[in-house]
DOSE-992513 format. One record per residue (C-alpha): x, y, z; residue number from 1; chain; residue in three letters. Coordinates in pm, whole numbers, always signed. Layout:
DOSE-992513
PT        x        y        z   resi   chain   resn
PT        X        Y        Z    NUM       A    ala
...
***
This chain:
DOSE-992513
PT        x        y        z   resi   chain   resn
PT    -8320   -15892    +6825      1       A    met
PT    -8490   -15877    +7158      2       A    val
PT    -8271   -15582    +7256      3       A    gly
PT    -8289   -15412    +7593      4       A    met
PT    -8378   -15676    +7849      5       A    ile
PT    -8458   -15422    +8121      6       A    leu
PT    -8780   -15312    +7955      7       A    val
PT    -9075   -15471    +8128      8       A    leu
PT    -9341   -15439    +7859      9       A    val
PT    -9304   -15538    +7493     10       A    gly
PT    -9416   -15273    +7245     11       A    leu
PT    -9452   -15306    +6873     12       A    thr
PT    -9425   -14996    +6660     13       A    ala
PT    -9689   -14934    +6399     14       A    cys
PT    -9715   -14662    +6142     15       A    gly
PT    -9884   -14834    +5851     16       A    arg
PT   -10174   -14706    +5648     17       A    lys
PT   -10493   -14910    +5681     18       A    pro
PT   -10549   -15186    +5424     19       A    pro
PT   -10765   -15098    +5127     20       A    ala
PT   -11003   -15381    +5210     21       A    ser
PT   -11097   -15226    +5547     22       A    ser
PT   -11163   -14855    +5488     23       A    pro
PT   -11336   -14637    +5748     24       A    pro
PT   -11702   -14561    +5695     25       A    gln
PT   -11646   -14231    +5509     26       A    glu
PT   -11361   -14072    +5311     27       A    pro
PT   -11065   -13977    +5527     28       A    ile
PT   -10743   -13786    +5456     29       A    pro
PT   -10411   -13958    +5401     30       A    thr
PT   -10160   -13951    +5687     31       A    ala
PT    -9818   -13804    +5616     32       A    thr
PT    -9497   -13927    +5771     33       A    ser
PT    -9405   -13574    +5880     34       A    ser
PT    -9706   -13550    +6110     35       A    gln
PT    -9611   -13824    +6353     36       A    ala
PT    -9338   -14073    +6425     37       A    gln
PT    -9405   -14421    +6566     38       A    pro
PT    -9215   -14532    +6873     39       A    leu
PT    -8950   -14795    +6806     40       A    thr
PT    -8985   -15112    +7007     41       A    ser
PT    -8708   -15147    +7267     42       A    pro
PT    -8795   -15509    +7336     43       A    leu
PT    -8951   -15693    +7046     44       A    trp
PT    -8829   -15561    +6713     45       A    gly
PT    -8962   -15844    +6493     46       A    leu
PT    -9265   -15776    +6277     47       A    ser
PT    -9527   -16052    +6259     48       A    pro
PT    -9519   -16263    +5944     49       A    leu
PT    -9844   -16249    +5749     50       A    thr
PT    -9814   -16599    +5598     51       A    thr
PT    -9805   -16892    +5843     52       A    pro
PT    -9531   -17137    +5752     53       A    arg
PT    -9536   -17437    +5989     54       A    pro
PT    -9202   -17604    +6043     55       A    leu
PT    -9208   -17978    +5981     56       A    ala
PT    -8915   -18050    +6211     57       A    thr
PT    -8771   -17766    +6419     58       A    pro
PT    -8393   -17755    +6399     59       A    thr
PT    -8186   -17746    +6719     60       A    pro
PT    -8185   -17418    +6906     61       A    phe
PT    -7847   -17245    +6935     62       A    pro
PT    -7683   -17217    +7272     63       A    trp
PT    -7641   -16860    +7402     64       A    pro
PT    -7347   -16682    +7241     65       A    thr
PT    -7366   -16340    +7404     66       A    ser
PT    -7014   -16355    +7549     67       A    gly
PT    -7129   -16201    +7877     68       A    leu
PT    -6973   -16281    +8213     69       A    thr
PT    -7082   -16214    +8570     70       A    glu
PT    -6854   -15910    +8571     71       A    asp
PT    -7002   -15757    +8253     72       A    ser
PT    -7156   -15412    +8310     73       A    pro
PT    -7488   -15530    +8164     74       A    glu
PT    -7501   -15824    +8402     75       A    val
PT    -7412   -15613    +8705     76       A    gln
PT    -7674   -15350    +8613     77       A    ala
PT    -7946   -15612    +8566     78       A    tyr
PT    -7858   -15786    +8894     79       A    ala
PT    -7880   -15457    +9083     80       A    lys
PT    -8207   -15346    +8923     81       A    lys
PT    -8384   -15680    +8960     82       A    met
PT    -8235   -15770    +9299     83       A    his
PT    -8093   -16101    +9183     84       A    val
PT    -7746   -16253    +9200     85       A    ser
PT    -7496   -16194    +8917     86       A    pro
PT    -7524   -16565    +8837     87       A    gln
PT    -7901   -16539    +8790     88       A    glu
PT    -7865   -16215    +8594     89       A    ala
PT    -7614   -16380    +8361     90       A    leu
PT    -7841   -16679    +8310     91       A    arg
PT    -8135   -16460    +8211     92       A    arg
PT    -7936   -16238    +7978     93       A    leu
PT    -7777   -16536    +7808     94       A    gln
PT    -8124   -16659    +7716     95       A    trp
PT    -8181   -16367    +7481     96       A    gln
PT    -8037   -16533    +7171     97       A    asp
PT    -8256   -16838    +7228     98       A    val
PT    -8567   -16626    +7291     99       A    ile
PT    -8507   -16436    +6967    100       A    asp
PT    -8499   -16759    +6769    101       A    val
PT    -8807   -16894    +6946    102       A    met
PT    -8995   -16570    +6873    103       A    asp
PT    -8912   -16588    +6504    104       A    leu
PT    -9012   -16953    +6473    105       A    arg
PT    -9342   -16899    +6652    106       A    leu
PT    -9425   -16616    +6414    107       A    arg
PT    -9335   -16830    +6117    108       A    gln
PT    -9554   -17112    +6242    109       A    ala
PT    -9860   -16921    +6362    110       A    tyr
PT    -9851   -16595    +6165    111       A    gly
PT   -10140   -16361    +6236    112       A    asp
PT   -10255   -16559    +6540    113       A    arg
PT    -9963   -16421    +6741    114       A    met
PT   -10059   -16161    +7001    115       A    ala
PT    -9702   -16079    +7098    116       A    gly
PT    -9425   -16191    +7331    117       A    ile
PT    -9291   -16005    +7632    118       A    tyr
PT    -9078   -16071    +7938    119       A    ile
PT    -9188   -16042    +8301    120       A    glu
PT    -8885   -15981    +8521    121       A    his
PT    -9060   -15958    +8860    122       A    thr
PT    -9172   -16114    +9085    123       A    pro
PT    -9091   -16423    +8877    124       A    thr
PT    -8897   -16428    +8553    125       A    tyr
PT    -9124   -16540    +8271    126       A    arg
PT    -9130   -16526    +7893    127       A    val
PT    -9496   -16474    +7805    128       A    val
PT    -9615   -16592    +7464    129       A    val
PT    -9963   -16473    +7364    130       A    gln
PT   -10208   -16591    +7100    131       A    phe
PT   -10543   -16466    +6985    132       A    lys
PT   -10796   -16709    +7129    133       A    gly
PT   -10701   -17065    +7217    134       A    arg
PT   -10333   -17148    +7262    135       A    val
PT   -10224   -17398    +6990    136       A    pro
PT   -10187   -17747    +7141    137       A    pro
PT    -9856   -17814    +6966    138       A    asp
PT    -9689   -17486    +7057    139       A    val
PT    -9430   -17637    +7295    140       A    arg
PT    -9249   -17798    +7004    141       A    arg
PT    -9115   -17449    +6925    142       A    tyr
PT    -8987   -17391    +7280    143       A    val
PT    -8632   -17504    +7363    144       A    pro
PT    -8614   -17738    +7659    145       A    gln
PT    -8394   -17505    +7863    146       A    asn
PT    -8680   -17249    +7857    147       A    leu
PT    -8967   -17482    +7941    148       A    trp
PT    -8970   -17371    +8304    149       A    asp
PT    -8994   -16999    +8221    150       A    val
PT    -9216   -16985    +7910    151       A    val
PT    -9590   -16947    +7970    152       A    val
PT    -9876   -16912    +7720    153       A    phe
PT   -10173   -16679    +7747    154       A    arg
PT   -10480   -16622    +7527    155       A    pro
PT   -10570   -16267    +7425    156       A    gln
PT   -10866   -16101    +7257    157       A    ala
PT   -10676   -15953    +6963    158       A    phe
PT   -10374   -16043    +6752    159       A    ser
PT   -10090   -15798    +6697    160       A    glu
PT   -10198   -15755    +6336    161       A    lys
PT   -10552   -15662    +6438    162       A    glu
PT   -10419   -15403    +6682    163       A    leu
PT   -10178   -15260    +6425    164       A    glu
PT   -10453   -15232    +6164    165       A    asp
PT   -10689   -15063    +6411    166       A    ala
PT   -10409   -14831    +6518    167       A    gln
PT   -10335   -14726    +6161    168       A    ala
PT   -10701   -14642    +6095    169       A    arg
PT   -10729   -14444    +6418    170       A    ala
PT   -10412   -14244    +6348    171       A    val
PT   -10546   -14135    +6009    172       A    ile
PT   -10881   -14036    +6159    173       A    trp
PT   -10709   -13823    +6421    174       A    leu
PT   -10467   -13659    +6180    175       A    gln
PT   -10758   -13584    +5949    176       A    gly
PT   -10924   -13398    +6235    177       A    leu
PT   -10609   -13187    +6272    178       A    gly
PT   -10486   -13349    +6592    179       A    leu
PT   -10113   -13386    +6650    180       A    glu
PT   -10037   -13755    +6693    181       A    val
PT    -9704   -13771    +6875    182       A    glu
PT    -9646   -14145    +6883    183       A    ala
PT    -9820   -14479    +6853    184       A    trp
PT    -9732   -14831    +6958    185       A    tyr
PT    -9885   -15164    +7056    186       A    val
PT    -9874   -15245    +7427    187       A    asp
PT    -9834   -15621    +7397    188       A    val
PT    -9891   -15697    +7764    189       A    gln
PT   -10215   -15494    +7779    190       A    ala
PT   -10322   -15616    +7432    191       A    asn
PT   -10413   -15268    +7315    192       A    val
PT   -10288   -15014    +7060    193       A    ala
PT   -10180   -14690    +7228    194       A    val
PT   -10195   -14354    +7051    195       A    ile
PT   -10047   -14043    +7209    196       A    ser
PT   -10206   -13709    +7113    197       A    val
PT   -10065   -13365    +7195    198       A    ala
PT   -10320   -13199    +7421    199       A    ser
PT   -10240   -12857    +7275    200       A    arg
PT   -10381   -12971    +6941    201       A    ser
PT   -10729   -13028    +7090    202       A    leu
PT   -10805   -12658    +7094    203       A    lys
PT   -11065   -12565    +6839    204       A    gly
PT   -11169   -12926    +6767    205       A    thr
PT   -11455   -12949    +7015    206       A    gly
PT   -11271   -13232    +7194    207       A    leu
PT   -11143   -13171    +7546    208       A    his
PT   -11013   -13502    +7681    209       A    ser
PT   -10888   -13846    +7585    210       A    lys
PT   -11240   -13975    +7652    211       A    glu
PT   -11375   -13731    +7393    212       A    asp
PT   -11117   -13852    +7143    213       A    ile
PT   -11209   -14216    +7200    214       A    met
PT   -11579   -14136    +7162    215       A    ala
PT   -11501   -13964    +6831    216       A    tyr
PT   -11299   -14262    +6706    217       A    leu
PT   -11560   -14522    +6803    218       A    val
PT   -11832   -14312    +6638    219       A    gln
PT   -11632   -14310    +6315    220       A    lys
PT   -11528   -14675    +6336    221       A    asp
PT   -11704   -14891    +6598    222       A    pro
PT   -11452   -15173    +6543    223       A    ser
PT   -11187   -14964    +6719    224       A    leu
PT   -11358   -15012    +7058    225       A    ala
PT   -11136   -15217    +7288    226       A    gly
PT   -10845   -15220    +7044    227       A    lys
PT   -10727   -14860    +7077    228       A    val
PT   -10641   -14649    +7380    229       A    met
PT   -10572   -14275    +7358    230       A    val
PT   -10333   -14097    +7594    231       A    val
PT   -10237   -13731    +7606    232       A    leu
PT    -9877   -13612    +7580    233       A    asp
PT    -9753   -13973    +7601    234       A    gln
PT    -9719   -13982    +7980    235       A    ile
PT    -9814   -13650    +8138    236       A    his
PT   -10154   -13502    +8068    237       A    glu
PT   -10152   -13121    +8032    238       A    val
PT   -10472   -12941    +8145    239       A    pro
PT   -10641   -12740    +7874    240       A    leu
PT   -10707   -12369    +7916    241       A    asp
***
């Protein structure tokens, strides 16, 4: 399910090992699940399907069945946060069931070409559907008519699968160096895989900043350039002694 509508950026969790067909350039250690935990997506919880399965004739989309009213706490909270009327808040929240179905059908139809879906709440409400490279010309057949005015399509450099694969390789490289990887996720809107490293674990590694970490990763695997972004301590960077 789409889940919490108030989140402004879609993130996709990733904690997979890299595929055997794309190993790094030299032997690396195996990551263990106890060393790091991926962040769970609060917005888009669906994993991309690896086998495209085009739909010959899309079936009718269901009408919203959320059961919300203008007086529902969720509606009131959204209206207050986004500075819209309760009527508009209700309309947007009632779209969630339809957006979920659309997301699933797009992934079934286009598989690994999908670069993610996210919602822009301000200044204009939009459901942004992204593809690697050119947007498929027939994509609107998977969009319900009541969403035509709010769904937009954007090309991106990388698919979600490419970012997840790059992320998995980078996490193993970093853990093999002895760094503490706190969390990792795909920032769908920015089209980049984000890896958070505990700054305290840099001591003794010869690395002193997120720039040093990125330089290390790109040296080990040049294909990671542009696909991976390293941050320290998730949000707040802690100066090293």
